[in-house]
Backbone bond lengths (Angstrom), bond angles and torsions (degrees), N, CA, C in turn:
res aa  C-N    CA-C-N  psi(-1)  N-CA   C-N-CA  omega(-1)  CA-C   N-CA-C  phi
1 M - - - 1.455 - - 1.530 107.61 -
2 T 1.318 115.94 137.52 1.456 121.00 178.74 1.526 110.21 -78.14
3 A 1.329 114.95 162.12 1.463 120.23 177.91 1.523 110.46 -64.39
4 F 1.313 115.65 147.65 1.457 121.16 179.58 1.523 110.41 -70.60
5 N 1.306 116.43 125.59 1.458 122.73 176.89 1.527 106.97 -133.39
6 P 1.334 117.96 102.39 1.466 119.80 -176.14 1.524 112.74 -59.37
7 R 1.322 118.55 -31.79 1.472 120.15 178.80 1.516 111.37 -65.88
8 H 1.326 116.29 -41.63 1.466 119.48 179.07 1.529 110.07 -63.77
9 L 1.316 116.33 -45.66 1.459 120.18 179.99 1.527 110.79 -64.24
10 A 1.322 117.23 -38.48 1.463 120.80 179.75 1.520 111.23 -59.34
11 R 1.322 116.27 -33.76 1.468 120.71 -179.62 1.524 112.52 -73.08
12 Q 1.320 117.58 -20.46 1.456 121.16 -177.50 1.533 113.25 -84.85
13 V 1.304 116.97 -16.32 1.468 121.04 -176.26 1.529 109.33 -92.08
14 P 1.332 118.44 129.43 1.462 121.45 -178.90 1.540 113.14 -63.48
15 A 1.318 115.32 152.33 1.469 121.92 -178.87 1.527 111.64 -56.29
16 T 1.313 117.58 -41.93 1.467 119.78 -178.59 1.525 111.37 -63.51
17 T 1.323 116.22 -34.65 1.463 120.16 178.23 1.525 110.28 -70.53
18 W 1.345 116.62 -42.17 1.459 119.88 176.64 1.520 110.99 -60.01
19 Q 1.312 116.50 -42.66 1.461 120.69 -178.32 1.526 110.05 -61.37
20 A 1.325 116.75 -46.90 1.471 120.40 179.64 1.522 111.26 -66.59
21 Y 1.321 116.87 -42.16 1.467 121.21 -179.00 1.522 111.45 -62.54
22 L 1.329 116.72 -50.91 1.467 120.09 -178.16 1.525 111.29 -63.71
23 S 1.310 116.12 -37.61 1.459 120.34 177.08 1.538 110.46 -64.25
24 S 1.323 116.68 -42.23 1.468 119.97 -179.05 1.526 112.20 -67.05
25 R 1.322 117.41 -20.83 1.458 122.26 178.55 1.526 111.69 -98.32
26 S 1.324 115.90 8.23 1.472 122.46 -179.49 1.529 112.39 55.63
27 I 1.314 115.59 37.75 1.459 121.39 176.44 1.523 107.12 -92.57
28 A 1.324 115.19 116.40 1.467 121.01 -176.34 1.527 110.20 -71.82
29 I 1.320 114.94 132.15 1.465 122.29 177.71 1.526 106.60 -119.58
30 P 1.328 117.45 132.40 1.465 119.57 179.41 1.534 111.50 -56.85
31 E 1.316 116.38 142.36 1.465 120.38 179.16 1.519 111.94 -59.64
32 S 1.313 116.56 -25.13 1.465 120.70 -179.26 1.531 112.99 -77.54
33 F 1.331 117.78 -7.02 1.463 120.12 -178.96 1.517 109.63 -64.23
34 D 1.336 117.01 130.02 1.470 122.30 -175.85 1.531 110.79 -94.54
35 W 1.326 115.80 97.43 1.456 121.54 179.19 1.526 112.05 -70.93
36 N 1.320 117.51 -14.56 1.462 121.55 -177.71 1.520 112.99 -105.45
37 A 1.321 117.02 12.18 1.464 120.55 -179.07 1.533 110.10 -63.73
38 E 1.307 114.68 158.35 1.460 121.57 175.20 1.532 108.12 -56.24
39 E 1.318 117.40 150.83 1.471 122.80 -169.34 1.529 114.35 -50.75
40 K 1.314 119.14 -49.63 1.471 121.33 -178.43 1.522 110.79 -66.65
41 A 1.332 116.82 -44.93 1.470 120.44 179.24 1.528 109.94 -62.20
42 F 1.332 116.65 -40.61 1.463 120.55 179.19 1.520 110.62 -62.60
43 S 1.331 116.79 -51.14 1.466 118.75 -176.37 1.527 111.90 -64.57
44 D 1.342 117.35 -37.32 1.470 119.72 176.83 1.526 111.05 -63.51
45 A 1.334 116.78 -43.97 1.466 120.82 179.50 1.526 110.87 -66.52
46 L 1.320 116.59 -40.24 1.468 120.62 179.77 1.525 110.49 -63.45
47 I 1.309 116.77 -46.82 1.460 120.40 -179.16 1.529 110.27 -61.78
48 A 1.316 117.02 -42.64 1.475 120.19 177.62 1.526 110.27 -61.18
49 L 1.321 116.56 -43.00 1.460 120.98 179.77 1.526 110.92 -63.52
50 L 1.331 116.98 -43.14 1.462 120.81 -178.75 1.521 111.67 -66.95
51 E 1.322 116.53 -32.93 1.467 120.13 178.74 1.522 111.98 -70.75
52 E 1.323 117.38 -16.39 1.466 121.70 -179.90 1.524 113.31 -95.49
53 L 1.329 117.11 -0.73 1.463 120.41 179.84 1.519 110.12 -66.30
54 E 1.329 115.27 157.22 1.460 119.49 176.41 1.538 108.58 -66.54
55 P 1.326 117.16 155.73 1.470 120.89 -174.42 1.539 114.66 -53.12
56 G 1.316 118.21 -40.75 1.467 120.24 179.80 1.515 112.45 -62.96
57 Q 1.326 115.87 -42.03 1.462 120.03 178.48 1.524 110.40 -68.60
58 Q 1.316 116.95 -39.77 1.463 120.08 177.16 1.529 111.06 -61.66
59 A 1.319 117.01 -41.56 1.469 120.96 -179.41 1.529 110.82 -63.17
60 L 1.341 117.10 -43.97 1.464 120.91 178.07 1.521 110.17 -61.40
61 L 1.312 116.28 -49.35 1.459 120.87 -179.17 1.528 110.62 -60.36
62 H 1.315 117.04 -46.57 1.456 121.38 -178.97 1.529 110.61 -60.43
63 A 1.318 117.56 -43.58 1.466 121.14 179.68 1.520 111.14 -63.14
64 E 1.322 116.76 -42.15 1.467 119.42 -179.23 1.525 111.63 -71.59
65 L 1.327 117.80 -36.91 1.462 119.99 176.05 1.528 110.71 -66.99
66 R 1.329 116.26 -38.05 1.470 119.74 177.60 1.528 109.68 -62.66
67 H 1.309 116.95 -39.04 1.466 121.19 177.76 1.532 109.97 -62.87
68 A 1.316 117.02 -44.68 1.465 120.31 178.14 1.527 110.49 -62.03
69 H 1.320 116.63 -41.74 1.460 120.17 178.85 1.525 111.07 -61.74
70 A 1.316 116.18 -37.03 1.462 120.33 -179.54 1.525 111.80 -62.73
71 L 1.311 116.73 -22.01 1.466 119.78 177.29 1.528 110.35 -68.42
72 A 1.368 116.41 -25.05 1.458 125.33 164.90 1.527 118.44 65.47
73 T 1.279 119.29 6.96 1.461 120.01 177.69 1.519 108.87 -136.81
74 Q 1.314 116.30 159.49 1.463 119.01 176.00 1.520 109.84 -60.95
75 K 1.330 116.70 -36.23 1.464 120.26 177.43 1.533 110.02 -61.13
76 G 1.336 116.87 -40.39 1.459 120.97 178.14 1.507 111.94 -66.46
77 I 1.331 116.99 -41.32 1.461 121.18 177.80 1.520 109.52 -63.33
78 D 1.332 116.66 -44.15 1.463 120.44 178.50 1.526 110.96 -62.10
79 S 1.327 116.18 -37.00 1.470 120.76 178.26 1.513 110.11 -63.65
80 W 1.334 117.26 -44.02 1.466 120.47 177.92 1.524 110.57 -62.03
81 C 1.340 115.84 -40.54 1.464 119.51 -179.26 1.516 111.02 -60.67
82 S 1.297 117.65 -31.36 1.467 120.24 -178.71 1.523 112.42 -75.35
83 L 1.340 117.54 -11.43 1.471 121.13 179.18 1.520 112.61 -76.07
84 G 1.356 116.23 -26.68 1.454 122.88 -175.21 1.461 114.48 -42.92
């Protein structure tokens, strides 16, 4: 199993899943956030946004991403994405 890298995992999750997940966790996203941006621009903006979250929200997100990483396969990541 590779080392846990939340940025790498963040890039693997589709924008629609991120939108539903963050909404379900009551994490406020600026209205100006472009959910339809090109893949690299989207992931860079998402990572920047996630790094600016308050510590409690970051801890929750980090714990849940670590759990998804522990599933260790694309099938496991896809399974986590369906939980959103």
